[in-house]
C-alpha positions in Angstrom: -27.2 61.6 141.6 -24.8 62.5 138.1 -23.7 66.1 138.5 -24.1 66.9 134.6 -26.4 64.7 132.3 -25.1 66.8 129.1 -25.9 66.0 125.7 -24.5 63.0 124.2 -24.4 62.5 120.1 -23.5 59.3 117.9 -23.9 58.5 114.3 -27.5 58.6 113.6 -28.3 61.7 116.0 -26.6 64.0 113.3 -26.4 64.9 109.5 -23.4 67.1 108.2 -24.7 70.4 106.6 -24.0 70.9 103.2 -22.3 73.9 101.9 -20.7 75.4 98.4 -17.5 73.8 97.4 -15.1 74.0 94.3 -13.8 70.5 94.8 -14.8 67.8 92.5 -15.1 64.0 94.1 -11.9 63.0 91.9 -9.7 65.5 92.9 -10.9 64.6 97.1 -7.2 64.2 99.0 -7.4 61.2 101.8 -4.5 61.6 103.2 -4.0 61.5 107.0 -1.6 60.6 110.3 -1.8 57.4 111.7 1.0 58.8 113.9 3.0 61.7 114.3 5.5 59.4 112.1 3.1 57.3 109.8 1.2 58.9 107.1 -1.7 56.8 105.1 -3.2 57.8 101.9 -6.8 56.6 103.3 -8.1 56.9 106.7 -8.6 53.3 107.6 -7.2 50.7 109.4 -8.3 47.1 110.3 -9.0 46.5 113.8 -7.2 44.3 116.0 -9.5 41.2 115.8 -8.8 37.3 115.4 -11.6 37.2 112.5 -10.4 40.6 111.2 -6.7 41.0 110.7 -3.7 38.8 110.4 -1.0 39.5 107.8 -3.1 39.0 105.0 -5.3 41.5 105.9 -2.9 44.3 107.4 -1.2 43.5 103.3 -4.0 44.3 101.9 -4.5 47.5 103.9 -1.3 48.6 103.1 -1.2 48.1 99.6 -4.5 50.2 99.7 -2.7 53.1 101.9 -3.8 52.1 105.2 -2.8 49.6 107.8 -4.0 46.6 109.5 -3.1 45.8 113.4 -2.2 42.3 113.8 -4.5 40.6 116.4 -3.4 39.9 120.2 -5.2 36.3 120.1 -1.8 34.5 119.5 1.1 33.3 121.0 4.3 35.7 120.8 6.1 34.1 118.4 2.9 33.4 116.1 2.0 37.2 116.0 5.5 38.1 115.8 5.7 35.8 112.7 2.6 37.7 111.1 4.5 41.0 111.4 7.3 39.6 109.8 4.8 38.1 107.0 3.9 41.8 106.0 7.3 43.1 106.2 8.8 40.3 104.0 5.7 40.6 101.5 7.3 43.7 99.6 10.2 45.8 100.0 12.3 47.8 97.2 15.4 46.8 98.6 15.6 43.5 100.7 18.2 44.2 103.0 18.4 40.9 104.9 16.6 38.4 102.3 15.7 34.7 103.6 18.3 32.7 102.5 19.0 28.6 102.2 22.2 26.5 102.7 23.8 25.0 100.1 22.9 21.7 101.6 19.2 22.3 101.7 17.0 19.8 99.9 13.9 20.7 97.6 12.1 19.6 100.5 13.3 22.4 102.5 12.5 25.1 100.1 8.6 23.5 99.8 8.8 24.1 103.4 10.1 27.9 103.6 8.4 28.6 100.9 4.9 27.7 102.4 6.2 29.9 105.2 7.0 32.7 103.5 5.0 33.0 100.1 8.2 33.7 98.3 9.1 32.0 95.2 12.9 31.8 95.2 15.6 32.2 97.6 19.1 33.0 97.5 21.7 29.8 98.4 24.9 30.6 100.2 27.9 28.2 100.9 29.3 27.0 103.9 31.3 30.3 104.2 28.4 32.6 103.9 28.9 33.4 100.1 26.5 33.7 97.5 26.5 30.0 95.7 23.3 30.6 93.5 19.7 31.2 93.5 16.7 28.7 93.9 13.4 29.7 92.0 10.3 28.2 91.0 11.5 28.0 87.8 14.3 25.4 89.0 11.5 23.5 91.2 8.8 23.2 88.4 9.3 19.6 87.8 10.7 18.3 90.8 8.8 15.8 92.9 11.3 14.2 94.7 11.9 16.5 97.8 15.0 14.7 99.0 17.2 16.4 95.6 20.1 18.7 97.3 19.3 21.9 95.8 22.7 22.5 94.7 22.0 20.1 91.8 19.0 22.2 90.5 19.9 25.8 91.2 20.8 28.2 89.0 24.3 29.3 89.3 25.1 31.4 86.5 24.0 34.6 88.3 23.3 38.4 87.2 24.6 40.3 90.3 24.2 43.8 91.1 26.6 45.9 93.8 25.7 47.2 97.4 24.6 50.3 95.8 22.2 49.2 93.1 19.5 51.9 92.4 16.0 50.1 91.7 16.0 51.8 88.1 19.6 50.1 87.3 17.8 46.9 88.8 14.9 47.1 86.5 17.5 47.7 83.3 19.2 44.3 84.4 15.8 42.7 84.8 14.8 43.8 81.0 18.1 43.1 79.6 18.6 39.5 80.9 15.0 38.5 81.3 15.7 37.9 85.5 13.1 38.1 88.1 15.6 38.5 91.1 18.7 40.5 91.2 21.2 39.3 94.4 23.2 42.2 95.6 26.7 41.2 96.5 29.8 43.2 97.9 33.5 42.6 96.3 33.8 39.4 98.1 30.5 38.0 96.8 28.5 38.3 100.1 25.0 38.6 99.9 23.9 42.1 101.1 20.5 42.5 99.8 18.2 41.5 96.9 15.9 43.7 94.7 12.8 41.6 92.9 11.1 42.5 90.1 7.6 41.5 91.9 8.2 44.2 94.1 9.3 46.7 91.4 5.6 45.6 89.8 3.9 45.8 93.4 5.3 49.3 93.5 3.6 50.1 90.4 0.3 48.3 90.9 -0.3 50.1 94.4 1.7 53.6 94.2 -0.2 54.7 97.7 0.8 51.4 99.2 1.5 52.6 103.1 5.5 51.9 103.6 8.5 52.3 106.2 11.6 53.9 105.2 12.8 50.9 103.4 9.9 50.5 101.0 8.3 47.9 102.9 4.6 47.6 103.6 4.0 49.2 107.3 1.7 46.9 110.1 0.5 47.5 113.6 0.0 45.1 116.3 -2.2 45.1 119.6 -0.8 44.0 122.9 -2.6 44.3 126.4 -1.5 44.8 129.8 -0.4 41.6 131.1 2.6 40.3 132.5 4.0 39.4 129.1 3.2 42.4 127.2 6.8 43.8 127.2 8.3 40.4 125.8 5.6 40.4 123.4 6.6 44.2 122.1 10.1 43.0 122.4 9.4 40.2 119.8 7.1 42.6 118.0 10.1 44.9 117.5 12.6 42.4 116.6 9.9 41.7 113.4 10.3 45.5 112.8 6.6 46.3 113.5 5.9 49.9 112.6 3.2 50.9 115.5 1.9 49.0 118.8 -1.6 49.2 119.8 -2.2 48.7 123.8 -5.7 47.9 123.0 -8.1 47.5 125.8 -11.4 48.0 126.5 -10.9 50.7 129.6 -7.5 52.7 128.3 -8.1 55.1 131.1 -6.7 52.9 133.8 -3.2 52.2 135.7 -2.5 49.1 134.1 -2.7 51.0 130.3 -1.1 53.7 131.6 1.5 51.6 133.0 2.4 49.6 130.2 2.7 52.7 127.7 4.9 54.2 130.1 7.4 51.2 130.4 7.0 50.4 126.5 8.1 54.2 126.1 11.0 54.0 128.4 12.1 51.0 126.5 11.5 52.1 122.7 12.2 56.0 123.0 11.2 56.2 119.2 8.8 53.2 118.8 5.1 54.5 117.3 2.7 53.7 120.1 -1.2 53.7 120.0 -3.1 53.4 123.2 -7.1 53.0 124.1 -10.1 52.7 124.5 -11.2 56.0 126.4 -14.2 58.4 125.6 -13.2 61.6 127.5 -10.8 64.8 127.7 -9.1 63.6 130.6 -8.3 60.2 129.6 -6.8 61.2 126.2 -4.6 63.8 128.1 -3.5 61.0 130.8 -2.4 59.0 127.7 -0.7 61.5 125.7 1.3 62.7 129.1 2.3 58.6 129.4 3.5 58.8 126.1 1.6 57.7 123.0 1.4 59.0 119.6 -2.3 58.4 118.8 -5.3 58.1 120.9 -8.0 55.6 120.2 -11.3 56.4 121.5 -14.7 54.2 121.8 -16.6 52.6 124.9 -18.8 49.8 123.6 -20.1 51.1 120.3 -18.3 48.3 118.1 -21.0 45.8 116.5 -19.9 42.9 118.7 -19.1 45.0 122.0 -21.1 44.4 125.1 -19.3 47.1 127.5 -22.3 49.2 127.4 -25.0 46.2 127.7 -22.7 44.6 130.4 -21.3 47.4 132.4 -23.8 50.3 131.6 -20.6 52.4 130.5 -20.1 54.4 127.4 -20.0 57.6 125.9 -21.9 58.3 122.1 -19.7 58.0 120.1 -19.2 61.7 118.5 -19.3 62.9 121.3 -16.5 61.1 122.5 -14.4 61.7 119.5 -15.1 65.1 119.8 -14.2 65.2 123.8 -10.8 63.5 122.8 -10.1 65.9 120.0 -10.2 68.6 122.1 -7.4 67.0 124.5 -5.3 65.8 121.6 -5.2 68.9 119.2 -3.5 71.0 121.7 -0.6 68.3 121.2 -1.2 67.5 117.6 -1.8 63.8 118.4 -3.8 62.0 116.2 -7.3 60.6 117.2 -8.2 57.2 115.8 -12.4 56.5 116.0 -12.7 52.6 116.3 -16.1 51.2 116.2 -19.6 52.3 114.9 -19.0 52.7 111.4 -21.9 50.8 109.9 -22.1 53.1 106.2 -19.7 55.4 105.0 -21.4 58.2 106.0 -20.4 57.3 109.6 -17.0 57.6 108.6 -17.3 60.9 107.1 -19.1 62.2 110.7 -16.7 60.5 112.8 -14.0 62.7 110.5 -15.8 65.9 110.5 -16.0 65.6 114.6 -12.3 65.3 114.5 -11.1 61.8 114.1 -8.0 61.3 111.5 -8.3 57.7 111.0 -11.1 55.1 111.0 -10.8 51.9 112.6 -13.3 49.4 111.9 -14.2 45.2 112.4 -17.2 44.8 110.5 -16.4 46.8 107.7 -13.5 43.8 106.7 -14.7 40.9 108.7 -16.2 39.3 105.9 -13.7 39.8 102.7 -11.1 37.2 101.3 -8.5 38.7 102.9 -9.9 38.3 106.8 -8.6 35.0 108.9 -11.2 31.8 108.8 -12.4 29.4 106.2 -15.0 30.5 103.6 -17.8 28.4 103.3 -21.1 28.0 101.3 -24.7 27.8 102.5 -27.8 27.7 100.0 -25.4 29.1 97.6 -24.0 32.1 99.5 -20.6 32.5 100.7 -19.9 33.1 104.6 -16.8 33.6 106.5 -16.4 31.1 109.4 
């Protein structure tokens, strides 16, 4: 027989008691920490589910001040490519811009545009020097994909130096009516790129979650299989900001071993792991080297853990227990699952969560993977 049949609480079991306040809703600050090293302007992240988060969702989440975790139901190469799409979507200064060789064709440009969703690319000669730039303006009336881009690209370029600031670049954009500023060294070697689009994006989304280079932040999920470290290696090469070791039972030898191996291989990499529901489990993950702990055994809308195995802890009690362990080490707590209404998110935060992970909240949006279909004049995601 169980020794302790204590009380367990979930979202529908409690309400928060209001108290006196002088803070107006418009003055509320929702900043929080995802990990010790990553700050968010809103306490929300999209779940690592194949119906929720790929690059499009991750971009939208980061622009709004949250973050998305790319799901793991992809090949290693495809998952890394999704991360790369996010990292290349916006940057204050692009340090390794995508380029084309001078012998490329219009068809090559169309192919790379489809891959990266960019409008233009610097063109390099055979020695790696900047030879021109090809943009949508040059391609607008081109239907023959066999035409070499050197015949239609722009060769009279306005360029900046390696130390050109964003403000200086913006002045050049306005002065010369251009949208892309290649940065070159004294030998005309391409060392970077600043785009007007990125500057405009920064103004449109001032609270976006970005790294030190001004790129949008993104995470990616991995499991505990034999390819986990190979997967992490590919994601790190794609400049992923945080790895999420994502399992149904985070308090297991397999999860702890993988976290320890990742930590040894990448001492500075941010690692989230879970899911767990007890103080002991959180302490074990912290000892293994995580930067944040993810809470939730079976509360999610599609999760069957509790039904199939009979295992779980009511979510608010689980959050509270994990918080008791994490607060001692200043480790953020992520509440994963069970949030059906906005009030549930508030309750999770009140019980100790720093960030809310959700799948159902984002699954039916335009940014989620899948095709949009219409049934009886209503739109659904397939």
